[in-house]
C-alpha positions as CSV (number, residue, x, y, z in Angstrom):
1,M,111.4,138.8,116.8
2,D,114.6,138.6,119.2
3,F,118.1,139.0,119.0
4,E,119.4,138.4,122.0
5,P,121.1,135.0,122.9
6,T,119.4,133.2,126.2
7,E,121.6,132.2,129.1
8,E,122.6,128.9,127.7
9,Q,123.7,129.8,124.4
10,Q,126.0,132.7,125.9
11,Q,127.4,130.4,128.2
12,V,128.2,128.1,125.1
13,R,130.2,130.4,123.8
14,V,132.3,131.7,126.8
15,Q,133.4,128.3,127.8
16,A,134.3,127.1,124.1
17,R,136.0,129.9,123.7
18,A,137.9,129.4,127.1
19,L,138.4,126.1,126.4
20,A,139.6,126.2,123.3
21,A,142.1,128.3,123.6
22,R,144.2,125.9,125.4
23,F,145.1,125.1,122.3
24,D,147.1,128.4,120.4
25,D,147.9,128.4,116.5
26,G,151.2,126.7,117.8
27,Y,149.4,123.7,118.6
28,W,147.7,123.4,114.9
29,R,150.3,124.7,112.8
30,R,152.0,121.4,114.4
31,C,149.5,119.5,113.8
32,D,148.8,120.5,110.2
33,S,153.0,120.0,109.7
34,A,152.8,116.5,110.9
35,H,149.4,115.3,109.5
36,E,148.2,114.4,113.3
37,F,145.1,114.4,114.7
38,P,144.4,116.9,117.4
39,W,143.8,114.3,120.2
40,D,144.6,116.4,123.0
41,F,142.3,118.9,121.7
42,Y,139.3,116.3,120.9
43,Q,139.8,115.0,125.0
44,A,139.4,118.1,126.0
45,F,135.7,118.7,124.6
46,A,134.8,115.1,124.7
47,D,136.1,115.4,128.6
48,A,133.8,118.8,128.9
49,G,130.8,116.8,127.3
50,W,130.9,119.1,123.9
51,L,130.5,115.8,121.7
52,G,126.9,115.2,122.9
53,I,125.9,119.1,122.7
54,A,122.9,117.6,120.3
55,I,122.3,114.4,121.9
56,P,119.4,114.2,124.2
57,P,120.1,113.9,127.8
58,E,119.0,110.6,128.7
59,F,121.8,109.1,126.0
60,G,124.3,111.2,127.8
61,G,124.3,114.6,126.2
62,A,123.3,118.2,126.9
63,G,120.2,117.6,124.8
64,L,120.8,120.9,123.0
65,G,120.4,121.8,119.6
66,I,121.7,122.9,116.4
67,T,121.9,126.4,117.4
68,E,124.2,125.9,120.5
69,A,126.2,123.3,118.4
70,S,126.7,126.0,115.6
71,I,127.8,128.4,118.1
72,L,130.6,125.9,119.6
73,L,131.9,125.0,116.3
74,E,131.8,128.8,115.5
75,E,134.2,129.4,118.4
76,V,136.7,126.6,117.8
77,A,137.3,127.8,114.1
78,A,137.5,131.3,115.7
79,S,140.3,130.1,118.1
80,G,143.0,129.4,115.3
81,A,141.9,126.2,115.4
82,A,140.0,126.8,111.9
83,M,138.7,123.2,109.5
84,N,141.2,120.9,111.5
85,G,139.5,121.4,115.2
86,A,136.0,122.1,113.7
87,T,136.4,118.5,111.7
88,A,137.9,116.8,114.8
89,L,134.5,117.3,116.6
90,H,131.5,118.1,113.9
91,L,131.5,114.5,112.6
92,T,130.1,113.3,115.4
93,I,127.2,116.3,116.0
94,F,126.2,116.8,112.8
95,G,126.9,112.7,111.4
96,L,124.8,110.8,114.1
97,N,121.8,113.2,114.2
98,P,119.9,110.5,111.6
99,V,120.3,108.3,114.5
100,V,118.8,111.2,117.4
101,R,116.4,111.7,114.5
102,H,115.1,107.9,113.3
103,G,117.2,105.0,115.1
104,T,115.3,102.6,116.8
105,P,115.8,103.0,120.7
106,E,117.9,100.0,121.0
107,L,120.1,101.9,118.2
108,R,120.3,104.6,120.1
109,Q,121.1,103.3,123.7
110,R,124.0,101.2,121.5
111,I,125.7,104.2,120.2
112,L,125.0,107.3,121.7
113,P,126.0,107.2,125.1
114,E,129.3,106.3,123.9
115,A,129.6,108.6,120.8
116,A,128.7,111.1,123.6
117,A,131.4,110.2,125.8
118,G,133.7,110.8,123.0
119,R,134.5,106.7,122.9
120,L,133.1,106.1,119.5
121,H,134.1,108.0,116.7
122,V,132.2,108.1,113.6
123,A,132.6,108.9,109.9
124,F,130.5,109.6,107.0
125,G,129.9,108.0,103.9
126,V,127.8,109.6,101.6
127,T,130.3,111.0,98.2
128,E,131.1,108.5,95.8
129,P,133.6,109.4,92.9
130,N,131.0,108.7,89.9
131,A,128.3,110.2,91.7
132,G,129.6,113.7,93.2
133,S,126.3,116.0,94.7
134,D,124.1,113.7,92.3
135,T,123.2,111.3,95.3
136,P,120.9,109.3,94.1
137,S,123.4,108.2,91.4
138,I,125.4,106.3,94.2
139,T,126.3,102.6,93.5
140,T,127.3,101.6,96.5
141,F,124.7,98.5,97.0
142,A,123.7,96.3,100.3
143,R,121.8,93.4,99.2
144,R,120.0,91.1,102.0
145,D,121.0,88.1,103.1
146,G,119.1,87.1,106.3
147,D,119.7,89.3,109.1
148,N,122.1,91.3,107.8
149,F,122.9,93.5,104.9
150,I,126.0,92.3,102.5
151,I,127.2,95.9,101.3
152,R,129.9,96.9,98.0
153,G,131.2,99.9,96.5
154,Q,133.4,102.8,97.4
155,K,132.8,106.4,98.9
156,V,135.3,109.0,98.6
157,W,136.1,112.1,101.0
158,T,135.7,110.1,104.0
159,S,136.9,112.1,106.6
160,K,138.4,110.7,109.5
161,A,138.3,107.4,108.2
162,K,141.4,106.0,109.6
163,E,140.4,107.3,113.7
164,A,136.4,106.0,113.1
165,T,135.9,102.6,114.2
166,K,131.8,103.0,112.4
167,V,130.7,105.1,109.7
168,L,127.4,106.6,108.8
169,L,126.9,104.8,105.3
170,L,124.1,105.2,102.3
171,A,123.7,102.0,100.1
172,R,121.5,101.6,97.6
173,T,118.7,98.8,98.8
174,T,116.7,99.0,95.5
175,P,118.6,99.7,91.7
176,R,117.3,103.6,91.0
177,E,115.8,102.5,87.9
178,E,113.4,99.8,89.8
179,C,112.0,103.3,92.1
180,P,109.0,105.7,91.3
181,R,111.8,108.4,92.6
182,R,115.6,109.1,92.6
183,T,115.7,109.4,95.8
184,D,114.1,106.5,97.0
185,G,115.3,102.8,97.1
186,M,118.9,104.1,99.3
187,T,119.1,103.3,102.9
188,L,120.9,104.1,105.8
189,F,123.4,102.4,107.9
190,L,125.5,102.9,111.3
191,A,128.2,100.0,109.6
192,D,131.6,99.0,111.2
193,L,134.4,100.0,109.6
194,D,136.2,96.6,109.9
195,P,139.2,96.2,108.1
196,K,138.4,92.3,107.2
197,Y,135.9,94.0,104.7
198,V,137.0,98.0,104.4
199,T,140.2,99.1,102.8
200,I,141.2,102.7,103.7
201,R,143.7,104.9,101.4
202,E,144.2,108.7,102.8
203,I,144.0,111.3,99.8
204,E,147.0,114.3,100.2
205,K,145.3,117.3,100.0
206,L,145.4,120.9,99.8
207,G,145.0,121.9,103.6
208,R,143.3,120.4,107.1
209,H,146.2,118.1,107.4
210,A,145.6,116.9,110.8
211,V,142.4,115.3,109.9
212,D,142.5,112.6,107.2
213,S,140.0,112.7,103.9
214,N,139.7,109.0,102.4
215,E,139.4,107.1,99.8
216,V,137.3,104.0,101.2
217,F,136.1,100.8,99.6
218,Y,133.6,98.1,101.0
219,D,134.2,94.5,100.3
220,D,131.4,92.7,101.2
221,L,131.0,94.5,104.6
222,P,128.0,92.3,106.7
223,V,126.1,94.8,108.3
224,D,123.4,93.3,111.0
225,A,120.0,94.7,110.1
226,R,119.4,96.1,113.6
227,D,122.1,98.6,112.5
228,V,119.5,100.0,109.6
229,V,119.2,103.9,111.3
230,G,115.2,104.9,110.0
231,E,113.6,102.4,107.4
232,V,114.8,100.7,104.4
233,G,114.4,102.6,101.1
234,R,114.3,106.2,103.0
235,G,117.6,106.7,104.0
236,F,118.0,109.9,101.4
237,Y,115.2,110.9,103.2
238,H,116.4,110.2,106.8
239,L,120.1,111.9,105.6
240,L,118.7,115.4,105.3
241,D,118.7,115.6,109.1
242,G,122.3,115.0,108.7
243,L,123.1,117.3,105.4
244,N,120.8,119.7,106.7
245,P,122.7,120.4,110.2
246,E,126.3,119.7,107.8
247,R,125.6,122.9,106.0
248,I,124.6,125.1,108.9
249,L,127.3,123.8,111.1
250,I,129.8,124.3,107.9
251,A,128.8,127.5,107.9
252,A,129.5,128.2,111.5
253,E,132.9,126.8,111.0
254,A,133.4,129.0,107.5
255,L,132.4,132.1,110.0
256,G,134.5,131.7,112.5
257,T,137.5,131.2,110.2
258,G,137.1,134.4,108.3
259,R,136.6,135.9,111.7
260,V,140.3,134.6,113.1
261,A,141.2,135.6,110.2
262,L,140.0,139.0,109.8
263,K,141.2,139.9,113.5
264,K,144.7,138.2,112.7
265,A,144.5,141.4,109.0
266,T,143.3,144.0,111.9
267,A,145.7,143.7,114.4
268,Y,149.0,143.9,111.8
269,A,147.1,146.4,109.9
270,K,147.3,148.7,113.2
271,E,150.9,147.6,113.6
272,R,152.6,147.6,110.6
273,V,153.7,150.7,110.1
274,V,154.5,151.9,105.7
275,F,156.1,155.5,104.8
276,G,155.5,157.0,108.5
277,R,151.7,155.5,109.2
278,P,149.8,152.3,110.0
279,I,148.5,150.8,106.8
280,G,145.4,150.6,108.3
281,Q,144.6,154.0,107.9
282,N,144.9,153.5,104.3
283,Q,141.4,152.5,102.2
284,G,142.7,150.6,100.2
285,I,143.7,148.0,103.1
286,Q,140.8,149.5,105.7
287,F,138.1,149.2,103.7
288,P,138.2,145.3,102.6
289,L,138.5,144.8,106.0
290,A,135.4,146.5,106.7
291,D,134.0,145.4,104.5
292,S,134.8,141.6,105.3
293,H,132.9,142.3,109.0
294,A,129.7,143.5,107.6
295,K,129.3,140.5,105.3
296,L,130.2,138.3,108.0
297,A,128.0,139.9,110.1
298,A,125.4,139.3,107.7
299,A,126.4,135.2,107.2
300,E,125.6,135.1,111.0
301,M,122.1,136.1,110.8
302,V,121.4,133.6,107.9
303,I,123.3,130.6,109.9
304,R,121.2,131.4,112.8
305,K,117.7,131.8,111.1
306,A,119.0,128.1,109.4
307,S,119.7,126.7,112.8
308,W,116.8,128.2,114.6
309,L,114.4,126.5,112.2
310,Y,115.5,123.1,112.0
311,D,115.6,122.9,115.8
312,Q,111.6,123.8,115.3
313,R,111.6,120.6,113.5
314,L,110.5,123.5,110.2
315,P,111.6,123.7,106.5
316,C,115.0,124.9,106.3
317,G,116.9,123.2,103.1
318,A,117.0,126.8,101.8
319,E,118.5,128.3,104.5
320,A,120.5,126.3,105.3
321,N,122.1,126.0,102.0
322,M,122.0,129.6,101.8
323,A,124.0,130.1,104.8
324,K,126.9,127.7,103.9
325,Y,126.7,129.6,100.4
326,L,127.5,133.2,101.8
327,A,129.7,132.1,104.8
328,A,131.6,129.9,102.2
329,E,132.0,132.7,99.8
330,W,132.7,135.9,102.6
331,G,134.6,133.3,105.3
332,F,137.0,132.7,101.9
333,E,136.9,136.1,101.1
334,A,138.0,137.2,104.2
335,A,141.2,134.7,104.7
336,D,142.3,136.2,101.2
337,R,142.0,139.6,102.5
338,A,143.9,139.1,105.6
339,L,146.7,137.5,103.4
340,Q,146.5,140.0,101.5
341,T,147.0,142.6,104.5
342,L,150.0,141.1,105.7
343,G,151.6,140.5,102.6
344,G,154.9,138.2,102.3
345,F,153.9,137.3,106.1
346,G,151.0,136.0,105.2
347,Y,152.4,133.6,102.6
348,A,154.6,132.5,106.1
349,K,153.6,129.9,107.7
350,E,154.7,131.6,111.0
351,F,151.4,133.9,111.0
352,D,148.7,131.2,110.1
353,V,147.3,133.4,107.7
354,E,147.7,131.3,105.1
355,R,146.8,127.9,106.9
356,Y,143.0,129.4,107.4
357,W,142.8,130.8,103.8
358,R,143.8,127.3,102.7
359,E,141.4,125.0,105.1
360,V,138.1,127.8,104.9
361,R,139.1,127.2,101.1
362,V,137.3,123.6,101.2
363,M,134.1,125.3,102.0
364,R,133.1,126.2,98.8
365,I,133.3,123.1,97.6
366,A,132.6,121.1,100.5
367,P,129.9,119.6,101.5
368,I,128.5,120.5,98.1
369,T,129.8,123.0,95.6
370,Q,128.5,127.0,95.4
371,E,127.5,125.9,91.9
372,M,125.0,123.1,93.0
373,V,123.4,125.4,96.6
374,L,122.6,128.0,93.3
375,N,121.3,125.9,91.1
376,F,119.1,124.1,94.2
377,I,117.9,127.9,94.8
378,G,117.3,129.2,91.7
379,Q,114.7,125.8,91.4
380,H,113.3,125.7,94.8
381,E,113.0,129.4,95.8
382,L,112.6,131.0,91.9
383,G,110.4,128.3,90.6
384,L,113.0,128.4,88.1
385,P,113.3,125.3,85.7
386,R,115.8,122.5,86.8
387,S,119.6,123.6,85.4
388,Y,121.5,120.2,85.5
C-alpha cells in the first residue's frame, strides 16, 4: 500500500492551489453577495485546461482520473472558494463522465472537446420534486418519435441551468410498472436546454449564491436519438458513472471547505487574546479544532480509496458513499467549530467563516442525504433488511 502521491498528483495540487489563490475571499464574497456566476474564475481554470482533467487526451482533455480531479476540487474549495468555486467547475467533470464512458464515438467527438475547452456548459438533470433520492420513481418521460425523442417532465435542483446550453437528462422511456426491475427503463440524454421547450426558474436558497439552482420544466423537448448516452433503457446504470464520481468529488470539496474553515479558526485562536492569553491555549478551543483536524485527515483517506477504486474500474459504491458521508459530517463540523471559535466575528460576513458554514452545510443533503447513505450501508454492507 503506497500513500505517496504521484508526481502528476503533486503537480495538480501545486498548480490548482496557485491558480485558485488568484481569487481571494473578497472575490468570493462579492460573487456570493451579488448572486453572480464567477466567470473570471471559471475562464481561468478553463484556459489552464482543468475542466478537461478527466476527459481523454484524444478529445482535448488531460486524461487523468477522478483521483486527480478530487485533488483539484479539494484545493479549489480550500482556497476559500468553497462550493461557489467547486460547483462552477465540477459539473463538467463528473457530469460528462457517463459520456466519456458510454457515449458513441460521434457524441464524444462532438461534445467533449468543447467541454474541455470551457465553451460548453452542461447541467445535470436527475432529481425530481416527487422522487427525490428515489430515482426509479422519476416521471419525466421520453417517447420515441422517428429519429427523435420527445421529453416532458420536471426536474429540480438543477445547478447552473441558467448558464448551461446542454443538460445530462435522465428520463423514463418505459413505464416503471412494465420493467422487470425498478432501475430498468430509464434513458440518459445529452439534451439542449432550448428555451422554446424549456422553462428555468431559479430557487432562492441558503448559500452558494454565485451558482444558481433551478426548477426546470421540459415541455415536449425534442432530442435527437444521436444524443442518447449509452443504451436506451439502461440510463440508470450509465448514470452511476456520474453519481459515484459526484459523491467522491463532493466529498473532496467538503474536505477542502472544512480545511479552510479550520485554517481560519486556528489562525484566529493564535492571535485572539482574552484574559491575557491566546484563546487557542484553552482546551475548550484547542481540543475541538484538533479533533476536526484528525477527522478531516481520516476523511481524506476514505476519499483516496474511493477514487482509486473508481479509477481502477473496480466497484466503489460503498466507498464513494462513505467518503461523502464522512467528509460532509466532518467538513460541516469543522466549519461550525470555526464559527464558534470566532464568536461574533464568525457570524460577520467580512470574516468569511459564515460563508463556508452556509456552503458546506448543503453537503449533508446533496447529492444524497446522509440518511440515504446510511440506508445503503446498512443494506449493502451490513446485510440488514432494506429500511426504506
